[in-house]
C-alpha positions as semicolon CSV with decimal commas, in nm:
position;residue;x (nm);y (nm);z (nm)
1;X;8,256;5,150;3,190
2;X;8,327;5,186;3,558
3;X;8,681;5,257;3,668
4;X;8,854;4,971;3,853
5;X;8,875;5,029;4,224
6;X;9,232;5,034;4,357
7;X;9,287;4,753;4,604
8;X;9,350;4,862;4,960
9;X;9,672;4,700;5,087
10;X;9,598;4,460;5,373
11;X;9,810;4,425;5,686
12;X;10,019;4,115;5,736
13;X;10,350;3,938;5,684
14;X;10,494;3,844;5,347
15;X;10,780;3,592;5,338
16;X;11,040;3,672;5,073
17;X;11,331;3,462;4,947
18;X;11,593;3,736;4,905
19;X;11,818;3,707;4,604
20;X;12,195;3,755;4,612
21;X;12,364;4,091;4,549
22;X;12,079;4,304;4,679
23;X;12,018;4,467;5,016
24;X;11,722;4,409;5,245
25;X;11,628;4,774;5,178
26;X;11,619;4,696;4,804
27;X;11,357;4,426;4,873
28;X;11,147;4,667;5,080
29;X;11,159;4,923;4,795
30;X;11,040;4,662;4,544
31;X;10,762;4,552;4,781
32;X;10,640;4,911;4,830
33;X;10,588;4,943;4,456
34;X;10,444;4,593;4,414
35;X;10,197;4,624;4,703
36;X;10,126;4,996;4,658
37;X;10,197;5,087;5,019
38;X;10,471;5,275;5,200
39;X;10,424;5,117;5,542
40;X;10,660;4,819;5,511
41;X;10,946;4,705;5,732
42;X;11,162;4,394;5,746
43;X;11,265;4,161;6,026
44;X;11,638;4,097;6,041
45;X;11,875;4,239;5,782
46;X;12,041;4,004;5,535
47;X;12,375;4,111;5,386
48;X;12,390;4,153;5,005
49;X;12,589;3,829;4,977
50;X;12,323;3,631;5,164
51;X;12,006;3,479;5,025
52;X;11,698;3,337;5,191
53;X;11,418;3,424;5,427
54;X;11,338;3,792;5,471
55;X;11,013;3,866;5,652
56;X;10,829;4,180;5,543
57;X;10,580;4,337;5,786
58;X;10,311;4,540;5,615
59;X;10,062;4,793;5,751
60;X;9,953;4,721;6,108
61;X;10,187;4,421;6,116
62;X;10,483;4,661;6,153
63;X;10,391;4,660;6,525
64;X;10,497;4,293;6,533
65;X;10,845;4,369;6,402
66;X;11,027;4,346;6,736
67;X;10,847;4,025;6,833
68;X;10,926;3,856;6,503
69;X;11,291;3,966;6,510
70;X;11,342;3,796;6,850
71;X;11,282;3,451;6,706
72;X;11,559;3,193;6,665
73;X;11,715;3,162;6,319
74;X;11,858;2,884;6,104
75;X;12,122;2,933;5,836
76;X;12,311;2,720;5,588
77;X;12,653;2,840;5,488
78;X;13,002;2,769;5,364
79;X;13,329;2,856;5,535
80;X;13,643;2,883;5,323
81;X;13,952;2,816;5,532
82;X;14,294;2,976;5,491
83;X;14,178;3,324;5,392
84;X;14,065;3,610;5,618
85;X;13,884;3,913;5,477
86;X;13,811;4,264;5,599
87;X;13,437;4,190;5,628
88;X;13,470;3,828;5,744
89;X;13,284;3,722;5,429
90;X;13,344;3,696;5,053
91;X;13,250;4,063;4,997
92;X;13,559;4,196;5,175
93;X;13,923;4,242;5,078
94;X;14,169;3,964;5,157
95;X;14,374;4,073;5,460
96;X;14,557;3,751;5,548
97;X;14,628;3,404;5,408
98;X;14,746;3,101;5,603
99;X;14,846;2,744;5,516
100;X;14,573;2,484;5,566
101;X;14,789;2,172;5,554
102;X;14,738;1,966;5,865
103;X;14,378;2,076;5,928
104;X;14,188;1,755;5,996
105;X;13,821;1,662;5,988
106;X;13,838;1,585;6,359
107;X;13,979;1,932;6,434
108;X;13,703;2,092;6,226
109;X;13,430;1,901;6,411
110;X;13,588;1,993;6,746
111;X;13,608;2,362;6,646
112;X;13,238;2,371;6,556
113;X;13,144;2,188;6,877
114;X;13,337;2,443;7,085
115;X;13,088;2,712;6,979
116;X;12,773;2,521;7,076
117;X;12,574;2,675;7,362
118;X;12,603;3,026;7,505
119;X;12,906;3,248;7,452
120;X;13,011;3,608;7,388
121;X;13,062;3,703;7,025
122;X;13,244;4,012;6,900
123;X;13,043;4,159;6,610
124;X;13,225;4,229;6,281
125;X;13,351;4,579;6,210
126;X;13,147;4,578;5,889
127;X;12,802;4,577;6,052
128;X;12,503;4,804;6,111
129;X;12,574;4,834;6,484
130;X;12,614;5,201;6,574
131;X;12,890;5,377;6,765
132;X;12,790;5,729;6,873
133;X;12,509;5,715;6,616
134;X;12,735;5,611;6,326
135;X;12,705;5,258;6,177
136;X;13,026;5,061;6,212
137;X;13,036;4,983;5,840
138;X;13,068;5,356;5,766
139;X;13,363;5,382;6,004
140;X;13,515;5,074;5,840
141;X;13,493;5,244;5,500
142;X;13,700;5,528;5,647
143;X;13,965;5,276;5,746
144;X;13,877;5,300;6,115
145;X;13,850;5,007;6,353
146;X;13,707;5,043;6,701
147;X;13,670;4,812;6,997
148;X;13,333;4,636;6,977
149;X;13,143;4,522;7,282
150;X;13,092;4,144;7,290
151;X;12,733;4,027;7,252
152;X;12,587;3,730;7,435
153;X;12,459;3,479;7,178
154;X;12,365;3,114;7,167
155;X;12,406;2,828;6,920
156;X;12,128;2,573;6,976
157;X;12,272;2,322;6,733
158;X;12,483;2,274;6,422
159;X;12,538;2,018;6,150
160;X;12,835;1,980;5,915
161;X;12,711;1,858;5,576
162;X;13,034;1,864;5,373
163;X;13,406;1,888;5,441
164;X;13,613;1,941;5,127
165;X;13,905;2,149;5,254
166;X;13,929;2,445;5,219
167;X;13,546;2,446;5,214
168;X;13,307;2,339;5,489
169;X;12,928;2,339;5,442
170;X;12,727;2,371;5,761
171;X;12,386;2,441;5,916
172;X;12,354;2,645;6,237
173;X;12,055;2,719;6,461
174;X;12,116;3,036;6,660
175;X;11,973;3,321;6,864
176;X;11,881;3,674;6,761
177;X;12,181;3,900;6,704
178;X;12,410;3,617;6,596
179;X;12,662;3,701;6,325
180;X;12,735;3,399;6,106
181;X;13,031;3,590;5,955
182;X;13,189;3,615;6,299
183;X;13,110;3,248;6,361
184;X;13,305;3,158;6,046
185;X;13,592;3,387;6,146
186;X;13,606;3,245;6,499
187;X;13,606;2,886;6,373
188;X;13,893;2,972;6,137
189;X;14,085;3,124;6,429
190;X;14,016;2,817;6,643
191;X;14,164;2,599;6,368
192;X;14,470;2,825;6,344
193;X;14,433;2,880;5,970
194;X;14,181;3,164;5,948
195;X;13,866;3,155;5,740
196;X;13,577;3,355;5,603
197;X;13,210;3,302;5,522
198;X;13,184;3,237;5,148
199;X;12,809;3,156;5,123
200;X;12,506;3,216;5,345
201;X;12,135;3,140;5,326
202;X;11,872;3,197;5,596
203;X;11,636;2,902;5,589
204;X;11,421;2,962;5,897
205;X;11,312;3,232;6,142
206;X;11,093;3,119;6,429
207;X;10,805;2,920;6,279
208;X;10,861;3,053;5,928
209;X;11,062;2,873;5,659
210;X;11,205;2,985;5,326
211;X;11,028;2,708;5,132
212;X;10,702;2,902;5,184
213;X;10,853;3,230;5,059
214;X;10,788;3,437;4,747
215;X;11,091;3,501;4,528
216;X;11,203;3,854;4,444
217;X;11,121;3,788;4,078
218;X;10,766;3,688;4,175
219;X;10,741;4,001;4,391
220;X;10,824;4,206;4,083
221;X;10,594;4,030;3,839
222;X;10,294;3,868;4,010
223;X;9,957;4,048;4,007
224;X;9,904;4,256;4,321
225;X;9,597;4,052;4,417
226;X;9,803;3,733;4,419
227;X;10,071;3,892;4,639
228;X;9,801;4,004;4,882
229;X;9,675;3,644;4,887
230;X;10,021;3,517;4,986
231;X;10,041;3,741;5,291
232;X;9,988;3,597;5,638
233;X;9,711;3,794;5,808
234;X;9,733;3,934;6,159
235;X;9,501;3,651;6,268
236;X;9,729;3,394;6,103
237;X;10,024;3,534;6,299
238;X;9,825;3,541;6,626
239;X;9,728;3,175;6,574
240;X;10,092;3,081;6,511
241;X;10,206;3,261;6,826
242;X;9,933;3,083;7,024
243;X;10,040;2,741;6,888
244;X;10,401;2,819;6,984
245;X;10,302;2,883;7,344
246;X;10,126;2,546;7,384
């Protein structure tokens, strides 16, 4: 009997639907085992609370990481009004509570509309941005807060799908580097009652959508050959880039 030949991992992009309560690094670690390769990166970190589209670049496709990360993103989320947290999302400690009586649907729609287009956004203290080589989230754990430089971002469009105060469900299309947590915080401030991001899902990045993605459970359990078959090849990516330019 001849010994089975180990499959050589191809190069390409694998779309993953990240589950809640795991880091983007956790997904990469699972993929390294599942695909039997160490050369894997991801495009755009998702917080543990968030679910949705995480793009893994494998082998030679790691050279496309910067290009893929520059694409516009789409998220669905929920803002809970009246409560501010240390992380601007549901993972943080409650730091302030405000009354929400008097907040109207018209005021909510106006607040969202005020953040359409280009503006400067102050990133959250709990983020991977580095100050003197140290990620801000590590400084935050030490109880430190520093002045953050505003970042120029853009909202290309938004939709409000449900208003059931204190909760607001929304969809936002935005540029690279946009923090949806800060968006939720800023909208809460605009309304005068505070708020935090209580749910988040990335549904789209550039031309790629989460409905085409492999779940984390599938990544753990599917045969390696099938996972290889789900990867977008370098030629597939080149064709998509070409179609985008026309």
